[in-house]
Structure formats: C-alpha cells, structure tokens
C-alpha positions in Angstrom: 50.7 34.0 -67.5 48.6 32.5 -70.2 46.2 35.2 -71.4 43.0 34.9 -73.3 40.8 37.4 -75.1 37.2 36.6 -74.3 33.8 38.0 -73.3 32.8 39.2 -69.9 29.1 39.5 -69.2 28.0 42.8 -67.7 24.3 42.9 -68.7 21.3 42.4 -66.5 18.9 39.5 -66.4 17.7 38.6 -69.9 19.6 41.7 -71.2 23.0 40.4 -72.3 25.8 42.9 -72.9 29.5 41.9 -73.0 32.9 43.4 -72.8 35.8 42.1 -74.8 38.6 41.6 -72.3 42.1 40.2 -71.8 42.1 37.9 -68.8 44.2 35.1 -67.3 42.6 31.9 -68.7 42.4 30.4 -65.2 40.1 33.2 -63.9 36.3 32.9 -63.9 34.2 34.4 -66.7 33.5 37.6 -64.8 36.8 37.7 -62.9 39.4 40.4 -62.7 40.6 41.5 -66.1 44.0 42.7 -67.4 42.5 45.1 -69.9 39.2 45.9 -71.7 39.4 45.9 -75.5 35.9 46.7 -76.5 32.2 45.8 -76.1 29.6 43.6 -77.8 25.8 44.1 -77.7 24.0 41.1 -79.2 20.5 42.7 -78.7 21.1 45.2 -81.5 20.1 44.3 -85.1 22.7 43.6 -86.4 24.8 43.0 -83.3 27.0 45.9 -82.4 30.7 45.3 -81.6 33.3 48.0 -80.8 36.9 47.0 -80.7 40.1 48.9 -79.9 42.0 47.4 -82.8 45.5 48.7 -81.8 45.4 47.2 -78.3 43.8 44.0 -79.5 46.5 43.5 -82.2 49.1 44.2 -79.5 47.8 41.4 -77.3 47.5 39.0 -80.2 51.1 39.6 -81.2 52.1 39.0 -77.6 50.5 35.6 -77.5 46.9 36.1 -76.2 44.5 33.5 -77.6 41.0 34.5 -78.5 38.0 32.4 -77.5 35.8 31.1 -80.3 33.2 33.8 -79.9 35.9 36.5 -79.5 37.6 35.3 -82.7 34.3 35.6 -84.6 33.9 39.2 -83.4 37.5 40.1 -84.2 37.2 38.5 -87.6 34.2 40.7 -88.4 36.1 43.7 -87.1 39.1 42.9 -89.4 41.6 42.5 -86.6 42.4 38.9 -87.3 43.3 39.8 -90.9 45.6 42.5 -89.7 47.1 40.0 -87.2 47.8 37.5 -90.0 49.4 40.1 -92.1 51.6 41.2 -89.2 52.7 37.6 -88.5 53.6 37.0 -92.2 55.6 40.2 -92.5 57.7 39.8 -89.4 59.0 42.6 -87.2 58.6 45.3 -89.9 54.8 44.7 -90.1 54.5 44.8 -86.3 55.4 48.5 -86.4 53.4 49.2 -89.5 50.3 47.4 -88.0 50.4 49.5 -84.9 50.6 52.8 -86.7 
C-alpha cells in the first residue's frame, strides 16, 4: 500500500481546519485514514500546526510520502530535518530519533 501524509479537511463552510493524516494515496481527500498525526489551523495568526513528531517520523522512515503542503508544515515543525538526519545516520539514528 502506497501511503501519503496529507491534509484532511474537517472545517465548516468558509472555516477551514485540517488534520494531518496518513492515508492510502488512492483514497479521496476526506476518505478513511490510517492514522492521524496532527492538525493545522490556517485561520490563526500565525497559522497553528500541531504534529506528533514521533509517529510522523515513523511513517516517513517507513516510506510514506508527504504532499507539498504537508511537507511545508513538517519542515516548519522540524520533522523533515530529523528525518534527514535519521536517513544519513542509518539504523542507529532510527532508534535515537524515536527516543
């Protein structure tokens, strides 16, 4: 199963609010998810994003590909940097990154 980390819209009309989720890339935007990793509220100033870094790093290390918007959110949260460090360090860094 090819998984993707992307946003799922849950907000009302003209009040966007999103969840950062892991989902099969063939599913629709608001389809059934595998796991929820955080949330994103673009109406705050500055936009508020909460991310479960450990679970997100787990999914990235297992091959999940973030969408462009999700990648931007994860970069601001520092998860992409931890992912790059874990990839360069090999198996030892996987254990260190999750602790």
